[in-house]
BASELO-88378 format. One line per 8 residues: their letters; for each residue x, y, z of C-alpha. Coordinates in nm, 2 decimals. Layout:
residues N
a> X/Y/Z ~ ...
END
This chain:
residues 382
mseeiknv> 8.96/8.73/16.80 ~ 9.08/8.92/16.50 ~ 9.01/9.30/16.47 ~ 8.81/9.23/16.15 ~ 8.58/8.98/16.32 ~ 8.54/9.21/16.62 ~ 8.44/9.50/16.40 ~ 8.18/9.28/16.21
qeelndqm> 8.03/9.17/16.54 ~ 8.01/9.53/16.67 ~ 7.85/9.64/16.35 ~ 7.60/9.35/16.37 ~ 7.52/9.44/16.73 ~ 7.47/9.80/16.64 ~ 7.23/9.71/16.36 ~ 7.03/9.48/16.59
qirrdkla> 7.00/9.75/16.85 ~ 6.87/10.00/16.59 ~ 6.61/9.75/16.48 ~ 6.50/9.70/16.84 ~ 6.47/10.07/16.90 ~ 6.24/10.09/16.60 ~ 6.05/9.79/16.74 ~ 5.99/9.99/17.06
eyeadgiy> 5.88/10.29/16.86 ~ 5.62/10.08/16.68 ~ 5.49/9.94/17.00 ~ 5.47/10.29/17.16 ~ 5.26/10.40/16.86 ~ 5.02/10.10/16.93 ~ 5.14/9.90/16.63 ~ 5.18/9.52/16.70
pfgqrfvv> 5.49/9.43/16.51 ~ 5.44/9.05/16.47 ~ 5.19/8.82/16.32 ~ 4.87/9.00/16.25 ~ 4.62/8.87/16.00 ~ 4.65/9.01/15.65 ~ 4.44/8.90/15.35 ~ 4.66/8.87/15.03
kdhakdik> 4.48/8.92/14.70 ~ 4.76/8.88/14.44 ~ 5.12/8.77/14.39 ~ 5.42/8.93/14.23 ~ 5.45/8.69/13.93 ~ 5.08/8.71/13.85 ~ 5.09/9.09/13.83 ~ 5.40/9.09/13.61
ddflnyed> 5.27/8.81/13.38 ~ 4.93/8.96/13.34 ~ 5.01/9.33/13.36 ~ 4.75/9.45/13.11 ~ 4.47/9.32/13.33 ~ 4.63/9.46/13.65 ~ 4.73/9.80/13.51 ~ 4.56/10.08/13.71
qptviagr> 4.38/9.82/13.92 ~ 4.39/9.79/14.30 ~ 4.60/9.51/14.44 ~ 4.70/9.37/14.78 ~ 5.03/9.17/14.82 ~ 5.25/9.07/15.11 ~ 5.62/8.98/15.13 ~ 5.97/9.04/15.26
lmtirshg> 6.14/9.37/15.19 ~ 6.46/9.29/15.00 ~ 6.58/9.64/14.90 ~ 6.48/10.00/14.97 ~ 6.60/10.33/14.81 ~ 6.48/10.65/14.97 ~ 6.47/10.98/14.78 ~ 6.34/11.24/15.03
ktafanir> 5.96/11.24/14.99 ~ 5.96/10.92/14.78 ~ 6.10/10.57/14.81 ~ 6.13/10.26/14.59 ~ 6.15/9.91/14.74 ~ 6.15/9.55/14.62 ~ 5.91/9.31/14.78 ~ 5.96/8.93/14.75
dksgdiqv> 5.67/8.69/14.80 ~ 5.66/8.32/14.72 ~ 5.63/8.38/14.35 ~ 5.91/8.64/14.30 ~ 6.00/9.01/14.34 ~ 5.81/9.32/14.25 ~ 5.89/9.69/14.29 ~ 5.67/9.91/14.51
yfrkdalg> 5.66/10.29/14.52 ~ 5.60/10.51/14.83 ~ 5.50/10.88/14.81 ~ 5.48/11.10/15.11 ~ 5.18/11.29/14.97 ~ 4.99/10.97/14.90 ~ 5.05/10.81/15.24 ~ 5.05/11.12/15.45
eenykyvk> 5.31/11.26/15.70 ~ 5.22/11.02/15.98 ~ 5.22/10.70/15.77 ~ 5.53/10.79/15.57 ~ 5.72/10.80/15.89 ~ 5.68/10.42/15.90 ~ 5.83/10.39/15.55 ~ 6.15/10.55/15.69
mldigdiv> 6.15/10.30/15.97 ~ 6.16/10.00/15.74 ~ 6.46/9.76/15.74 ~ 6.57/9.50/15.49 ~ 6.41/9.17/15.59 ~ 6.08/9.32/15.73 ~ 5.76/9.15/15.62 ~ 5.50/9.40/15.50
gieghvfr> 5.16/9.41/15.35 ~ 5.11/9.64/15.06 ~ 4.79/9.79/14.92 ~ 4.80/10.01/14.61 ~ 4.75/10.04/14.23 ~ 4.96/9.88/13.96 ~ 5.14/10.09/13.70 ~ 5.45/10.10/13.49
tqkgeiti> 5.73/10.35/13.56 ~ 5.90/10.56/13.29 ~ 6.18/10.31/13.28 ~ 5.92/10.04/13.21 ~ 5.93/9.85/13.54 ~ 5.60/9.71/13.67 ~ 5.54/9.87/14.01 ~ 5.28/9.91/14.28
kvskltll> 5.20/10.27/14.40 ~ 5.14/10.22/14.77 ~ 4.83/10.37/14.93 ~ 4.86/10.17/15.26 ~ 5.16/10.01/15.43 ~ 5.11/9.74/15.70 ~ 5.40/9.61/15.91 ~ 5.34/9.23/15.95
skslrplp> 5.67/9.12/16.10 ~ 5.97/9.33/16.21 ~ 6.31/9.17/16.12 ~ 6.54/9.21/16.42 ~ 6.84/9.06/16.25 ~ 7.00/9.18/15.93 ~ 7.01/8.95/15.63 ~ 7.36/8.79/15.57
ekwhglkd> 7.62/8.96/15.35 ~ 7.41/9.27/15.29 ~ 7.13/9.05/15.16 ~ 7.31/8.98/14.84 ~ 7.33/8.61/14.90 ~ 7.43/8.34/15.15 ~ 7.74/8.15/15.01 ~ 7.87/7.95/15.30
telryrqr> 7.75/7.59/15.22 ~ 7.75/7.47/15.58 ~ 7.56/7.77/15.70 ~ 7.31/7.73/15.42 ~ 7.24/7.37/15.54 ~ 7.22/7.47/15.90 ~ 7.00/7.77/15.85 ~ 6.79/7.67/15.55
yvdlivnp> 6.53/7.94/15.63 ~ 6.80/8.21/15.57 ~ 6.91/8.03/15.25 ~ 6.55/8.04/15.13 ~ 6.52/8.41/15.20 ~ 6.84/8.52/15.02 ~ 6.88/8.26/14.75 ~ 6.55/8.25/14.55
evrdtfvk> 6.66/7.96/14.33 ~ 6.66/7.73/14.64 ~ 6.29/7.79/14.68 ~ 6.24/7.66/14.33 ~ 6.42/7.34/14.43 ~ 6.18/7.30/14.72 ~ 5.88/7.36/14.50 ~ 6.00/7.11/14.24
rsqivaki> 6.07/6.85/14.51 ~ 5.71/6.88/14.63 ~ 5.59/6.84/14.27 ~ 5.81/6.54/14.22 ~ 5.68/6.36/14.53 ~ 5.32/6.42/14.42 ~ 5.40/6.28/14.07 ~ 5.57/5.97/14.22
reymmrdg> 5.26/5.90/14.41 ~ 5.05/5.96/14.11 ~ 5.25/5.73/13.89 ~ 5.28/5.45/14.15 ~ 4.91/5.44/14.21 ~ 4.83/5.45/13.84 ~ 5.06/5.15/13.80 ~ 4.86/4.95/14.06
fmevetpm> 5.07/5.01/14.37 ~ 4.90/5.09/14.70 ~ 5.07/5.34/14.93 ~ 5.11/5.21/15.29 ~ 5.26/5.32/15.62 ~ 5.46/5.07/15.82 ~ 5.61/5.11/16.17 ~ 5.91/5.35/16.22
mhaipgga> 6.00/5.19/16.55 ~ 6.12/4.83/16.52 ~ 6.18/4.56/16.78 ~ 6.46/4.42/16.56 ~ 6.66/4.65/16.32 ~ 6.65/4.50/15.97 ~ 6.60/4.54/15.60 ~ 6.95/4.69/15.54
aarpfith> 7.30/4.68/15.68 ~ 7.33/5.00/15.89 ~ 7.38/5.11/16.26 ~ 7.04/5.20/16.41 ~ 6.93/5.47/16.65 ~ 6.82/5.31/16.97 ~ 6.54/5.44/17.20 ~ 6.34/5.30/17.49
hnaldidi> 5.97/5.21/17.51 ~ 5.87/5.29/17.87 ~ 5.54/5.10/17.88 ~ 5.69/4.78/17.74 ~ 6.03/4.84/17.91 ~ 6.22/4.73/17.60 ~ 6.47/4.89/17.37 ~ 6.34/4.96/17.02
ymriapel> 6.51/5.08/16.70 ~ 6.43/5.36/16.46 ~ 6.39/5.19/16.13 ~ 6.68/5.18/15.89 ~ 6.45/5.04/15.61 ~ 6.08/4.95/15.56 ~ 6.17/4.63/15.37 ~ 6.06/4.37/15.62
ylkrlivg> 5.72/4.51/15.69 ~ 5.65/4.57/15.32 ~ 5.74/4.21/15.24 ~ 5.49/4.09/15.50 ~ 5.22/4.28/15.32 ~ 5.31/4.10/15.00 ~ 5.29/3.77/15.19 ~ 4.95/3.89/15.32
gmdrvfem> 4.81/3.92/14.97 ~ 4.88/4.28/14.87 ~ 5.03/4.24/14.52 ~ 5.19/4.58/14.49 ~ 5.28/4.81/14.77 ~ 5.51/5.11/14.82 ~ 5.61/5.35/15.10 ~ 5.76/5.69/15.09
nrcfrneg> 5.87/5.79/15.44 ~ 6.17/5.86/15.67 ~ 6.44/5.62/15.76 ~ 6.72/5.67/16.02 ~ 7.08/5.55/16.02 ~ 7.32/5.63/16.30 ~ 7.62/5.67/16.08 ~ 7.84/5.94/15.91
idnrhnpe> 7.73/6.27/15.77 ~ 7.83/6.42/15.44 ~ 7.66/6.57/15.13 ~ 7.53/6.22/15.03 ~ 7.44/6.08/15.38 ~ 7.21/6.22/15.65 ~ 7.11/6.05/15.97 ~ 6.74/6.08/15.86
fttiesyq> 6.64/6.07/15.50 ~ 6.33/6.01/15.28 ~ 6.32/5.69/15.08 ~ 6.07/5.52/14.85 ~ 6.06/5.15/14.86 ~ 5.82/4.92/14.66 ~ 5.75/4.55/14.62 ~ 5.56/4.37/14.35
aygdveds> 5.44/4.01/14.35 ~ 5.48/3.80/14.03 ~ 5.75/4.03/13.89 ~ 6.12/4.01/13.82 ~ 6.42/4.23/13.77 ~ 6.28/4.35/13.43 ~ 5.97/4.48/13.61 ~ 6.19/4.67/13.86
irltenlv> 6.39/4.82/13.57 ~ 6.08/4.92/13.39 ~ 5.94/5.08/13.70 ~ 6.25/5.28/13.77 ~ 6.30/5.41/13.41 ~ 5.94/5.50/13.36 ~ 5.89/5.66/13.70 ~ 6.19/5.89/13.67
sycaqevl> 6.12/5.99/13.31 ~ 5.75/6.05/13.39 ~ 5.83/6.28/13.68 ~ 6.08/6.48/13.47 ~ 5.82/6.52/13.19 ~ 5.54/6.62/13.43 ~ 5.74/6.86/13.64 ~ 6.00/7.00/13.40
gtqeityq> 5.81/6.95/13.07 ~ 6.11/6.76/12.93 ~ 6.32/6.44/12.97 ~ 6.64/6.62/12.88 ~ 6.79/6.82/13.16 ~ 7.12/6.99/13.23 ~ 7.30/6.90/13.55 ~ 7.63/7.07/13.65
gteinltp> 7.68/7.17/13.28 ~ 7.62/6.82/13.14 ~ 7.32/6.73/12.93 ~ 7.13/6.43/13.08 ~ 6.87/6.23/12.88 ~ 6.62/6.05/13.10 ~ 6.43/5.89/12.81 ~ 6.39/5.51/12.85
pwnritms> 6.54/5.26/12.78 ~ 6.85/5.35/12.98 ~ 7.20/5.20/12.94 ~ 7.26/4.87/13.11 ~ 7.58/4.73/13.26 ~ 7.67/4.46/13.50 ~ 7.92/4.53/13.78 ~ 8.18/4.30/13.63
egvkkytg> 8.14/4.46/13.28 ~ 8.19/4.80/13.43 ~ 8.51/4.70/13.61 ~ 8.64/4.53/13.30 ~ 8.57/4.83/13.09 ~ 8.75/5.08/13.31 ~ 9.02/4.87/13.46 ~ 9.07/4.57/13.23
edfdavtt> 9.02/4.33/13.52 ~ 8.77/4.04/13.45 ~ 8.57/3.94/13.76 ~ 8.36/3.71/13.55 ~ 8.66/3.48/13.54 ~ 8.71/3.49/13.92 ~ 8.62/3.17/14.11 ~ 8.80/3.22/14.44
veearaia> 8.83/3.50/14.69 ~ 9.21/3.50/14.66 ~ 9.17/3.59/14.29 ~ 8.94/3.87/14.38 ~ 9.18/4.00/14.64 ~ 9.46/3.99/14.39 ~ 9.26/4.21/14.15 ~ 9.18/4.46/14.44
drlnveya> 9.55/4.47/14.53 ~ 9.65/4.55/14.17 ~ 9.39/4.83/14.17 ~ 9.48/4.96/14.52 ~ 9.12/4.90/14.64 ~ 9.07/4.84/15.01 ~ 8.88/4.54/15.14 ~ 8.82/4.37/15.47
dsdgigki> 8.94/4.02/15.55 ~ 8.58/3.90/15.58 ~ 8.48/4.04/15.24 ~ 8.39/3.78/14.97 ~ 8.41/3.81/14.59 ~ 8.09/4.02/14.57 ~ 8.20/4.28/14.82 ~ 8.54/4.31/14.66
lnacfedy> 8.38/4.35/14.32 ~ 8.15/4.62/14.46 ~ 8.45/4.81/14.61 ~ 8.63/4.80/14.27 ~ 8.31/4.92/14.10 ~ 8.27/5.21/14.34 ~ 8.63/5.32/14.30 ~ 8.67/5.29/13.92
veenliqp> 8.32/5.28/13.75 ~ 8.07/5.50/13.94 ~ 8.23/5.83/13.85 ~ 8.22/5.74/13.48 ~ 7.84/5.67/13.47 ~ 7.70/6.01/13.37 ~ 7.39/5.91/13.17 ~ 7.12/5.71/13.35
tivygh> 7.24/5.36/13.38 ~ 7.09/5.04/13.51 ~ 7.36/4.85/13.71 ~ 7.28/4.48/13.77 ~ 7.47/4.16/13.84 ~ 7.55/4.26/14.20
END
């Protein structure tokens, strides 16, 4: 272990011990430091957005302490709730000697309830002057990197709760995801689709090509498989007379993990009687553009610095057209697997001995075409 890592761990252990000492002091004073009921009246964003109606009015908020700056008999702190941050102002003469002691015992990460009046400081910052402080949950671990942000990608994925605390923009992503899911359901049902739930444990894994998770049904004494796709059951509903069905739920695939693949994931799958590929294209284009307009208020978004236009109709391209455009190789003229292999060899694309023309075309498409499709594009002719 390096000396630097050892020093960091010792510092962390010291901080955690100090916080536990404060916890013991709260308990000795008869203050329960975790999970009491607290009625919240307002939120930070509402107060800031509608300051004229809140000015000099009483308010009650709750949130996590993100910063605190003490100045003897006064202290300023930032409280973060689900809507954003707001400054609060503690005064010893307003709280009293005994209560102000608890202000000095606060740590970054503590969850507190605040009662007070709203005002604007001389510097123009909207602030709550605190008349009562309530400890709702004592934070026994310090926030990472001195609470200025969690940057390690793997740690962010493994400890998403910490990511949500220190990176507020992540919370906005969660909120938008929830809104998008709601709008997907709204659009699908408006378009005549009925939402259904199908089994997640299957006697036979099917509906896609993937390795399943296997478990055992004790009562029936049989092995069963976590579903890799809902396809087969949804098709049975179409056979049974339900013209349009969709399902949005979890699937499981016992395969690799990277930033595009997870062993469990949410999928939406739909089936429509009496339709064709044009209906599927229309559904896809309109669903995505509808969700963007409803959630973001626009169909033109910026992703990783690139302007993306989601307005239908989208570009269309067949797999073979894409490969020809970016490699010059013409799969439309291929009639034998040997010809397809020859193209793959020229393009240095890997393929298996059992792969036919279609799989070799797909491999060439993935290697040469996918990265060039920036704007929304319908790919067909698989």
